[in-house]
N, C-alpha and C positions, 0 to 999 in steps of 0.2 A: 277097136270095134268099128264096124262099117254100118252106116245108116244112110238111107236115101233121104232126100230133102223133106218130103211131107211127114216122115216119121219124126223128124226133129220137132215139128209142131204138134202132131197128133199124140205123141207119147206124153205130152204135158197133161193130157186128160185121161190117161190110162187109169181104170178103176177096177182092174181084175177081171175084165170080161174079154172075150175073144172068140175066134172062129172054132176053137177046139181046146180041150184041156192041155194038149201038148203046146199049142200056140200060146196060151195064157202062161204056162210055166216058163216058156222061153222068154216071154216079155218080162216076167217078174225077175228073172236072172239078169236080163239086160238092164233093167231099171236099177238093180243093185250095183251093177258095174258102173253105170252112169253116175249114180249118186256117190260112189266111192272116188270119182274124179277121173275115170279112164278117159283118154282122148278119143274123140270121134273122128273117123275118116268119112267125109261126105262122099257118097258114091251115086252114080246113075245106074239104076238097075237093082237086081236082087241083093238084099242086105242081110244082116244078122237077124232081123225080125222076120223077113220073108221066108227064111229057110224052114220055119216050122208052120208056115201057112198052108192049109190044104189046097189053096188055089195056085201055089207056086208051080210053075211049069218051066222054070228058068227065066220066067217073066210073069207078070200078073195075069193069070188065066181065069179070072173070075167070070168074065164074059168077053165077047168079041172086041170090045173097045176099051177094056179096062187098062191095058198096058199103056195105051196112048194117053188116057186121062191121068193115070198115075204119073207118067213122065212130065205131063204139063204141071201137075201139082208139085212135083219135085223141083222143077225149075222155078216156079213161083215162090216156093218156100225158101229156097236158097237166095233168091233175089231179095225177097222181103226181109229176111233175117240178116242179110249182108254177111254171110259166112263164106269161108273159103274151103279148101280141101280138108283142113283140120280145124276142129273146134272142141269146145268142152260143153258139158251139159249146163254148167253154171252160165256160160256165155249165152247159150241159146235161151235158157229160162229168163234171163234178164231182158231179152229182146222180144219174146213172144207176145207179151201183153201189148206192146206197141204196134204190132202188125195184125192183131186179130180182126179188126174191122175190115181190112182188105182181104184177109184170109177167108172170111165167112162165106164168100161166093162158092168155095169148094165144099162147104159143109152142107149146102142145100140138098144134095142128093146122096149124102153119105149114110151108110148103114148104121154108123155109130153116133149119129147126131144126138140122139136122146141121151147117150151116156155123157156127152160133153155138156149139153145144155139142160139135162134133166135134173 
């Protein structure tokens, strides 16, 4: 499975909500695969979550600056989590709590902030 950096953190807070029904169903399937122990390949760019996103244009096309912001988040998530090209969901889950204080700067303008903190 391929996941970009920020999804490693943000998926920890998935509560069954998303951009569309197709997107939510895709994430549910991915969560099942992660929880079964499937290895994650950390990628820069469109991943297995993005493929069902209505903003996917081969890059994050939500607005004019979204791809740049998302890439910044991806780099920060990989750095904070200390993961390499391959990881597991268990490894990520063990590290997320330790990095949340530094990660919260990315949550300030996030559309899903209320899902995570609500």
